[in-house]
N, CA, C and O atoms as CSV, one atom per row, in Angstrom:
chain,resi,resn,atom,element,x,y,z
A,1,MET,N,N,0.596,-1.147,-0.201
A,1,MET,CA,C,-0.252,-0.129,-0.238
A,1,MET,C,C,0.770,0.951,0.005
A,1,MET,O,O,0.417,2.050,-0.422
A,2,ASN,N,N,1.936,0.908,0.580
A,2,ASN,CA,C,2.918,2.450,0.600
A,2,ASN,C,C,3.508,2.537,-0.794
A,2,ASN,O,O,3.389,3.579,-1.439
A,3,LYS,N,N,4.133,1.489,-1.276
A,3,LYS,CA,C,4.553,1.869,-2.578
A,3,LYS,C,C,3.705,2.325,-3.534
A,3,LYS,O,O,4.159,2.679,-4.622
A,4,ILE,N,N,2.431,2.377,-3.277
A,4,ILE,CA,C,1.439,2.323,-4.333
A,4,ILE,C,C,1.153,4.136,-4.189
A,4,ILE,O,O,1.173,4.885,-5.166
A,5,PHE,N,N,0.951,4.490,-3.072
A,5,PHE,CA,C,0.932,6.211,-2.191
A,5,PHE,C,C,2.231,6.468,-2.942
A,5,PHE,O,O,2.045,6.779,-4.118
A,6,ILE,N,N,3.607,6.410,-2.516
A,6,ILE,CA,C,4.544,6.596,-3.166
A,6,ILE,C,C,4.891,6.812,-4.707
A,6,ILE,O,O,5.700,7.652,-5.100
A,7,VAL,N,N,4.223,6.003,-5.474
A,7,VAL,CA,C,3.989,6.069,-7.057
A,7,VAL,C,C,3.136,7.163,-7.368
A,7,VAL,O,O,3.448,7.864,-8.331
A,8,LEU,N,N,1.962,7.466,-6.621
A,8,LEU,CA,C,0.723,8.055,-7.118
A,8,LEU,C,C,1.104,9.362,-6.511
A,8,LEU,O,O,0.482,10.346,-6.913
A,9,LEU,N,N,2.254,9.572,-5.382
A,9,LEU,CA,C,2.168,10.897,-4.775
A,9,LEU,C,C,3.244,11.659,-6.077
A,9,LEU,O,O,3.057,12.859,-6.275
A,10,SER,N,N,4.206,11.023,-6.823
A,10,SER,CA,C,5.515,11.231,-7.180
A,10,SER,C,C,4.678,11.780,-8.714
A,10,SER,O,O,5.067,12.722,-9.404
A,11,PHE,N,N,3.606,11.017,-8.961
A,11,PHE,CA,C,2.788,12.093,-10.722
A,11,PHE,C,C,2.107,12.974,-10.285
A,11,PHE,O,O,1.606,13.920,-10.893
A,12,CYS,N,N,2.039,12.651,-8.970
A,12,CYS,CA,C,0.867,14.612,-9.270
A,12,CYS,C,C,1.743,15.847,-9.542
A,12,CYS,O,O,1.311,16.901,-10.009
A,13,ALA,N,N,3.432,15.524,-9.088
A,13,ALA,CA,C,3.675,16.661,-9.428
A,13,ALA,C,C,3.907,16.965,-10.985
A,13,ALA,O,O,4.275,18.087,-11.333
A,14,TYR,N,N,3.705,16.042,-11.818
A,14,TYR,CA,C,3.387,16.145,-13.276
A,14,TYR,C,C,2.236,16.751,-13.555
A,14,TYR,O,O,2.230,17.598,-14.448
A,15,ILE,N,N,0.998,16.422,-12.819
A,15,ILE,CA,C,-0.396,16.676,-13.114
A,15,ILE,C,C,-0.418,17.849,-12.575
A,15,ILE,O,O,-0.729,18.634,-13.471
A,16,PHE,N,N,-0.272,18.354,-11.683
A,16,PHE,CA,C,-0.046,20.106,-11.159
A,16,PHE,C,C,0.938,20.835,-12.181
A,16,PHE,O,O,0.987,22.037,-11.917
A,17,ALA,N,N,1.667,20.511,-13.170
A,17,ALA,CA,C,2.656,20.812,-13.501
A,17,ALA,C,C,2.536,22.077,-14.718
A,17,ALA,O,O,1.374,22.081,-15.124
A,18,GLU,N,N,3.161,22.874,-15.244
A,18,GLU,CA,C,2.441,24.385,-16.563
A,18,GLU,C,C,3.506,23.494,-17.044
A,18,GLU,O,O,4.405,22.853,-16.499
A,19,ASN,N,N,2.972,23.725,-18.621
A,19,ASN,CA,C,3.857,24.033,-19.447
A,19,ASN,C,C,4.265,24.924,-20.520
A,19,ASN,O,O,3.320,25.420,-21.133
A,20,GLY,N,N,5.710,25.332,-20.996
A,20,GLY,CA,C,5.530,26.459,-21.456
A,20,GLY,C,C,6.251,26.213,-22.714
A,20,GLY,O,O,6.466,25.046,-23.044
A,21,THR,N,N,6.793,27.552,-23.723
A,21,THR,CA,C,7.945,27.186,-24.685
A,21,THR,C,C,9.030,28.481,-24.412
A,21,THR,O,O,8.797,29.650,-24.104
A,22,VAL,N,N,10.063,27.904,-24.611
A,22,VAL,CA,C,11.380,28.684,-24.308
A,22,VAL,C,C,11.270,29.454,-25.414
A,22,VAL,O,O,11.272,28.941,-26.533
A,23,LYS,N,N,11.147,30.966,-25.194
A,23,LYS,CA,C,10.921,32.543,-26.332
A,23,LYS,C,C,12.028,33.331,-26.475
A,23,LYS,O,O,12.319,34.224,-27.271
A,24,TYR,N,N,12.504,32.904,-25.687
A,24,TYR,CA,C,14.195,33.621,-25.836
A,24,TYR,C,C,15.296,33.181,-24.584
A,24,TYR,O,O,15.060,33.104,-23.379
A,25,ALA,N,N,16.709,32.898,-25.387
A,25,ALA,CA,C,17.709,32.075,-24.763
A,25,ALA,C,C,18.937,32.082,-25.586
A,25,ALA,O,O,19.394,31.174,-26.282
A,26,PRO,N,N,19.650,33.974,-25.254
A,26,PRO,CA,C,20.611,33.779,-26.271
A,26,PRO,C,C,22.054,32.899,-26.166
A,26,PRO,O,O,22.737,33.594,-25.415
A,27,SER,N,N,22.563,32.148,-26.407
A,27,SER,CA,C,24.091,31.418,-26.309
A,27,SER,C,C,24.479,32.489,-25.149
A,27,SER,O,O,24.267,33.683,-24.934
A,28,GLY,N,N,25.181,31.384,-24.500
A,28,GLY,CA,C,26.518,32.002,-23.216
A,28,GLY,C,C,25.709,32.465,-22.483
A,28,GLY,O,O,26.159,32.209,-21.367
A,29,CYS,N,N,24.224,33.313,-22.289
A,29,CYS,CA,C,23.811,33.940,-21.529
A,29,CYS,C,C,23.151,32.971,-20.121
A,29,CYS,O,O,22.967,31.761,-20.253
A,30,ASP,N,N,22.901,33.562,-19.055
A,30,ASP,CA,C,22.690,31.998,-18.206
A,30,ASP,C,C,20.637,32.046,-18.110
A,30,ASP,O,O,19.810,31.296,-17.590
A,31,TRP,N,N,20.539,33.333,-18.910
A,31,TRP,CA,C,18.904,33.901,-18.765
A,31,TRP,C,C,17.884,33.513,-19.962
A,31,TRP,O,O,18.015,33.815,-21.148
A,32,PHE,N,N,16.990,32.879,-19.454
A,32,PHE,CA,C,15.676,32.663,-20.396
A,32,PHE,C,C,14.101,33.449,-19.944
A,32,PHE,O,O,13.629,34.197,-19.088
A,33,ILE,N,N,13.707,32.673,-21.202
A,33,ILE,CA,C,12.449,33.395,-21.011
A,33,ILE,C,C,11.172,32.486,-21.979
A,33,ILE,O,O,10.933,32.293,-23.171
A,34,ILE,N,N,10.465,32.031,-20.409
A,34,ILE,CA,C,9.356,30.985,-21.171
A,34,ILE,C,C,8.283,32.038,-21.616
A,34,ILE,O,O,8.252,33.263,-21.500
A,35,GLU,N,N,7.259,30.970,-22.267
A,35,GLU,CA,C,6.006,31.736,-22.327
A,35,GLU,C,C,4.952,30.561,-22.170
A,35,GLU,O,O,4.753,29.583,-22.891
A,36,THR,N,N,4.292,31.006,-20.903
A,36,THR,CA,C,3.109,30.091,-20.958
A,36,THR,C,C,1.603,30.710,-20.657
A,36,THR,O,O,1.301,31.902,-20.588
A,37,ASN,N,N,0.795,29.624,-20.506
A,37,ASN,CA,C,-0.532,30.293,-20.939
A,37,ASN,C,C,-0.753,31.852,-19.867
A,37,ASN,O,O,-1.463,32.775,-20.266
A,38,GLN,N,N,0.040,31.907,-18.401
A,38,GLN,CA,C,-0.109,32.742,-17.486
A,38,GLN,C,C,0.695,34.145,-17.769
A,38,GLN,O,O,0.602,35.120,-17.023
A,39,GLY,N,N,1.441,34.105,-18.875
A,39,GLY,CA,C,2.201,34.862,-19.037
A,39,GLY,C,C,4.155,34.410,-19.063
A,39,GLY,O,O,4.635,33.300,-18.838
A,40,MET,N,N,4.701,35.347,-19.315
A,40,MET,CA,C,5.869,35.315,-19.432
A,40,MET,C,C,6.343,34.877,-18.188
A,40,MET,O,O,5.711,35.057,-17.147
A,41,VAL,N,N,7.684,34.175,-18.264
A,41,VAL,CA,C,8.240,33.816,-16.530
A,41,VAL,C,C,10.035,33.715,-16.949
A,41,VAL,O,O,10.494,32.934,-17.783
A,42,LEU,N,N,10.694,34.529,-16.284
A,42,LEU,CA,C,12.316,35.295,-16.661
A,42,LEU,C,C,13.128,34.154,-15.518
A,42,LEU,O,O,13.330,34.486,-14.349
A,43,LEU,N,N,13.434,33.141,-15.927
A,43,LEU,CA,C,14.191,32.515,-15.342
A,43,LEU,C,C,16.247,32.360,-15.745
A,43,LEU,O,O,16.631,32.118,-16.890
A,44,GLU,N,N,17.178,32.546,-14.635
A,44,GLU,CA,C,18.317,32.241,-14.444
A,44,GLU,C,C,18.676,31.158,-14.069
A,44,GLU,O,O,18.515,30.848,-12.889
A,45,MET,N,N,19.403,30.078,-15.195
A,45,MET,CA,C,20.143,29.229,-15.199
A,45,MET,C,C,20.960,28.788,-14.131
A,45,MET,O,O,21.525,29.772,-13.653
A,46,TYR,N,N,21.309,27.621,-13.475
A,46,TYR,CA,C,21.396,26.756,-12.495
A,46,TYR,C,C,22.383,25.345,-12.227
A,46,TYR,O,O,23.157,24.788,-11.447
A,47,GLY,N,N,21.460,25.240,-13.957
A,47,GLY,CA,C,22.328,23.948,-13.946
A,47,GLY,C,C,21.254,22.753,-15.211
A,47,GLY,O,O,20.190,22.996,-15.782
A,48,GLY,N,N,21.959,21.747,-15.235
A,48,GLY,CA,C,21.423,20.743,-16.331
A,48,GLY,C,C,21.072,21.225,-17.345
A,48,GLY,O,O,21.733,22.143,-17.830
A,49,ASN,N,N,20.013,20.785,-17.922
A,49,ASN,CA,C,20.158,20.615,-19.884
A,49,ASN,C,C,19.990,22.710,-19.801
A,49,ASN,O,O,19.345,23.453,-19.061
A,50,GLU,N,N,20.879,22.945,-20.892
A,50,GLU,CA,C,20.726,24.771,-21.420
A,50,GLU,C,C,19.752,24.422,-22.485
A,50,GLU,O,O,19.842,23.742,-23.507
A,51,PRO,N,N,18.741,25.135,-21.899
A,51,PRO,CA,C,17.182,25.219,-23.203
A,51,PRO,C,C,17.690,26.298,-24.221
A,51,PRO,O,O,18.449,27.266,-24.273
A,52,ALA,N,N,16.795,25.538,-25.032
A,52,ALA,CA,C,17.168,26.250,-26.904
A,52,ALA,C,C,15.752,27.124,-26.875
A,52,ALA,O,O,14.897,26.765,-26.065
A,53,ILE,N,N,15.506,28.170,-27.669
A,53,ILE,CA,C,14.548,28.679,-28.656
A,53,ILE,C,C,13.451,27.023,-29.112
A,53,ILE,O,O,13.471,26.034,-29.844
A,54,GLY,N,N,12.700,27.643,-28.151
A,54,GLY,CA,C,11.280,26.028,-29.036
A,54,GLY,C,C,10.947,25.289,-27.788
A,54,GLY,O,O,9.836,24.956,-27.375
A,55,ASN,N,N,12.288,25.072,-27.192
A,55,ASN,CA,C,11.860,24.000,-26.430
A,55,ASN,C,C,10.527,23.855,-25.393
A,55,ASN,O,O,9.957,24.817,-24.877
A,56,THR,N,N,10.252,22.788,-25.254
A,56,THR,CA,C,9.031,23.023,-24.177
A,56,THR,C,C,9.278,22.195,-22.673
A,56,THR,O,O,9.659,21.036,-22.509
A,57,ILE,N,N,9.002,22.986,-21.895
A,57,ILE,CA,C,9.707,22.932,-21.034
A,57,ILE,C,C,8.323,22.199,-19.300
A,57,ILE,O,O,7.188,22.674,-19.337
A,58,ILE,N,N,8.469,21.739,-18.753
A,58,ILE,CA,C,7.628,21.754,-17.771
A,58,ILE,C,C,8.102,21.341,-15.923
A,58,ILE,O,O,9.063,20.763,-15.415
A,59,GLY,N,N,6.953,21.943,-15.423
A,59,GLY,CA,C,7.360,22.219,-14.400
A,59,GLY,C,C,6.168,23.607,-13.728
A,59,GLY,O,O,5.146,24.090,-14.215
A,60,GLU,N,N,7.048,23.931,-12.192
A,60,GLU,CA,C,5.994,24.781,-11.579
A,60,GLU,C,C,6.979,26.097,-11.835
A,60,GLU,O,O,8.132,26.188,-11.415
A,61,LEU,N,N,6.039,27.420,-12.870
A,61,LEU,CA,C,6.516,28.329,-13.400
A,61,LEU,C,C,5.806,29.449,-13.171
A,61,LEU,O,O,5.832,30.429,-13.916
A,62,SER,N,N,4.953,29.328,-11.839
A,62,SER,CA,C,4.582,30.299,-11.363
A,62,SER,C,C,4.581,30.686,-10.179
A,62,SER,O,O,3.568,30.978,-9.542
A,63,GLY,N,N,6.398,30.744,-9.534
A,63,GLY,CA,C,6.608,31.396,-8.272
A,63,GLY,C,C,7.953,31.537,-8.417
A,63,GLY,O,O,8.397,31.115,-9.484
A,64,PHE,N,N,8.875,32.099,-7.504
A,64,PHE,CA,C,9.799,32.517,-7.125
A,64,PHE,C,C,10.450,31.628,-6.740
A,64,PHE,O,O,9.790,30.719,-6.237
A,65,GLY,N,N,12.382,31.383,-6.777
A,65,GLY,CA,C,13.067,30.545,-6.037
A,65,GLY,C,C,13.547,29.688,-7.053
A,65,GLY,O,O,13.360,29.613,-8.268
A,66,LEU,N,N,14.205,29.074,-6.239
A,66,LEU,CA,C,15.090,27.764,-7.370
A,66,LEU,C,C,13.764,26.706,-7.871
A,66,LEU,O,O,12.645,26.825,-7.371
A,67,CYS,N,N,14.046,25.801,-8.794
A,67,CYS,CA,C,13.378,25.246,-8.874
A,67,CYS,C,C,14.222,24.163,-9.972
A,67,CYS,O,O,15.269,24.644,-10.402
A,68,THR,N,N,14.020,23.335,-10.264
A,68,THR,CA,C,13.491,21.942,-11.045
A,68,THR,C,C,12.780,21.869,-11.747
A,68,THR,O,O,11.619,21.956,-11.349
A,69,LEU,N,N,13.053,21.645,-13.366
A,69,LEU,CA,C,12.103,21.889,-14.352
A,69,LEU,C,C,12.575,20.638,-15.257
A,69,LEU,O,O,13.693,20.141,-15.122
A,70,PHE,N,N,11.662,20.190,-16.157
A,70,PHE,CA,C,12.440,18.873,-17.307
A,70,PHE,C,C,11.936,19.572,-18.298
A,70,PHE,O,O,10.808,20.064,-18.266
A,71,ASN,N,N,13.057,19.707,-19.638
A,71,ASN,CA,C,12.472,19.961,-20.866
A,71,ASN,C,C,12.444,18.788,-21.734
A,71,ASN,O,O,13.324,17.930,-21.812
A,72,ILE,N,N,11.041,18.851,-22.556
A,72,ILE,CA,C,10.209,17.963,-22.546
A,72,ILE,C,C,11.014,17.116,-24.204
A,72,ILE,O,O,11.149,15.966,-24.622
A,73,THR,N,N,11.435,18.794,-24.777
A,73,THR,CA,C,12.316,18.574,-25.956
A,73,THR,C,C,13.334,17.605,-25.597
A,73,THR,O,O,13.388,16.437,-25.983
A,74,ALA,N,N,14.214,18.264,-24.743
A,74,ALA,CA,C,15.557,17.375,-24.830
A,74,ALA,C,C,15.850,16.424,-24.028
A,74,ALA,O,O,16.970,16.063,-23.668
A,75,ASP,N,N,14.406,15.836,-23.622
A,75,ASP,CA,C,14.248,15.261,-22.197
A,75,ASP,C,C,15.403,14.674,-21.460
A,75,ASP,O,O,16.195,13.755,-21.250
A,76,ARG,N,N,14.816,16.148,-21.157
A,76,ARG,CA,C,16.348,16.168,-19.307
A,76,ARG,C,C,15.621,17.498,-18.818
A,76,ARG,O,O,14.864,18.390,-19.201
A,77,ASP,N,N,16.498,16.950,-17.495
A,77,ASP,CA,C,15.606,18.158,-16.421
A,77,ASP,C,C,17.209,19.353,-16.478
A,77,ASP,O,O,18.293,19.325,-17.060
A,78,LEU,N,N,16.713,20.013,-15.790
A,78,LEU,CA,C,17.271,21.294,-15.720
A,78,LEU,C,C,16.819,22.365,-14.207
A,78,LEU,O,O,15.708,22.302,-13.680
A,79,ARG,N,N,17.735,23.117,-13.811
A,79,ARG,CA,C,17.598,23.577,-12.478
A,79,ARG,C,C,17.642,25.441,-12.546
A,79,ARG,O,O,18.715,26.027,-12.688
A,80,ALA,N,N,16.681,25.978,-12.454
A,80,ALA,CA,C,16.572,28.023,-12.729
A,80,ALA,C,C,16.540,28.173,-11.246
A,80,ALA,O,O,16.655,27.331,-10.355
A,81,TRP,N,N,16.314,29.747,-11.205
A,81,TRP,CA,C,15.661,30.180,-10.572
A,81,TRP,C,C,14.893,31.269,-10.958
A,81,TRP,O,O,15.374,32.179,-11.634
A,82,GLU,N,N,13.737,31.253,-10.586
A,82,GLU,CA,C,12.610,31.724,-11.021
A,82,GLU,C,C,12.649,32.996,-10.443
A,82,GLU,O,O,12.060,33.042,-9.363
A,83,ASP,N,N,13.274,34.290,-10.904
A,83,ASP,CA,C,13.173,35.487,-10.945
A,83,ASP,C,C,11.658,36.660,-10.877
A,83,ASP,O,O,11.330,37.635,-10.201
A,84,ASP,N,N,11.145,35.955,-11.865
A,84,ASP,CA,C,9.517,36.744,-12.722
A,84,ASP,C,C,9.054,35.996,-13.058
A,84,ASP,O,O,9.595,34.966,-13.461
A,85,TYR,N,N,8.009,36.193,-13.030
A,85,TYR,CA,C,6.307,35.333,-13.530
A,85,TYR,C,C,5.151,36.178,-13.450
A,85,TYR,O,O,4.921,37.167,-12.754
A,86,MET,N,N,4.285,35.405,-14.552
A,86,MET,CA,C,2.959,36.527,-15.250
A,86,MET,C,C,3.430,37.778,-15.477
A,86,MET,O,O,3.098,38.846,-14.960
A,87,LEU,N,N,4.915,37.322,-16.999
A,87,LEU,CA,C,4.613,38.945,-17.053
A,87,LEU,C,C,4.171,39.304,-18.371
A,87,LEU,O,O,4.204,38.346,-19.143
A,88,SER,N,N,3.798,40.297,-18.835
A,88,SER,CA,C,2.845,40.816,-19.756
A,88,SER,C,C,3.950,40.854,-20.930
A,88,SER,O,O,5.145,40.896,-20.639
A,89,LYS,N,N,3.536,40.839,-22.178
A,89,LYS,CA,C,4.544,40.835,-23.039
A,89,LYS,C,C,5.453,42.299,-22.902
A,89,LYS,O,O,6.671,42.366,-22.737
A,90,GLU,N,N,4.644,43.258,-23.002
A,90,GLU,CA,C,4.722,44.514,-22.606
A,90,GLU,C,C,5.847,44.782,-21.365
A,90,GLU,O,O,6.834,45.499,-21.529
A,91,ASN,N,N,5.587,44.208,-20.325
A,91,ASN,CA,C,6.712,44.441,-19.006
A,91,ASN,C,C,7.962,43.598,-19.659
A,91,ASN,O,O,9.009,44.235,-19.776
A,92,ASN,N,N,7.959,41.980,-20.175
A,92,ASN,CA,C,8.977,41.503,-21.018
A,92,ASN,C,C,10.027,42.212,-21.819
A,92,ASN,O,O,11.245,42.040,-21.818
A,93,GLN,N,N,9.440,42.873,-22.359
A,93,GLN,CA,C,10.303,43.432,-23.512
A,93,GLN,C,C,11.317,44.645,-22.913
A,93,GLN,O,O,12.406,44.947,-23.403
A,94,ILE,N,N,10.596,45.352,-21.560
A,94,ILE,CA,C,11.824,46.413,-20.999
A,94,ILE,C,C,12.857,44.971,-20.076
A,94,ILE,O,O,14.079,45.121,-20.061
A,95,SER,N,N,12.319,43.834,-19.461
A,95,SER,CA,C,13.093,43.514,-18.720
A,95,SER,C,C,14.555,42.878,-19.811
A,95,SER,O,O,15.730,42.751,-19.468
A,96,TRP,N,N,13.846,42.545,-21.322
A,96,TRP,CA,C,15.141,42.228,-21.990
A,96,TRP,C,C,16.212,43.415,-21.950
A,96,TRP,O,O,17.366,43.012,-21.810
A,97,THR,N,N,16.053,44.814,-22.048
A,97,THR,CA,C,16.584,45.518,-22.294
A,97,THR,C,C,17.860,45.955,-21.400
A,97,THR,O,O,18.918,46.404,-21.840
A,98,GLN,N,N,17.494,45.701,-19.924
A,98,GLN,CA,C,17.895,46.094,-18.736
A,98,GLN,C,C,19.162,45.473,-18.719
A,98,GLN,O,O,19.897,45.596,-17.739
């Protein structure tokens, strides 16, 4: 019974995870931007697979702090610091130039 509970609990993380598409990821830069249904998310790489423009990312994309995400396109994990989320495209354009 305990094993079933642990398996179900591990799948809950993916059931409630959000997904988005990488829209900005310049080569050699630690920052990248993901577009979700709720807006843009600004993240800083902390390790793992470096995402490329067009990659689909799944995970907790509506909070602050260190998070582990999954790059579906590359089939690999990555760690990033969520700096800001639910940004509008207008606000995001300002963030890119700063």
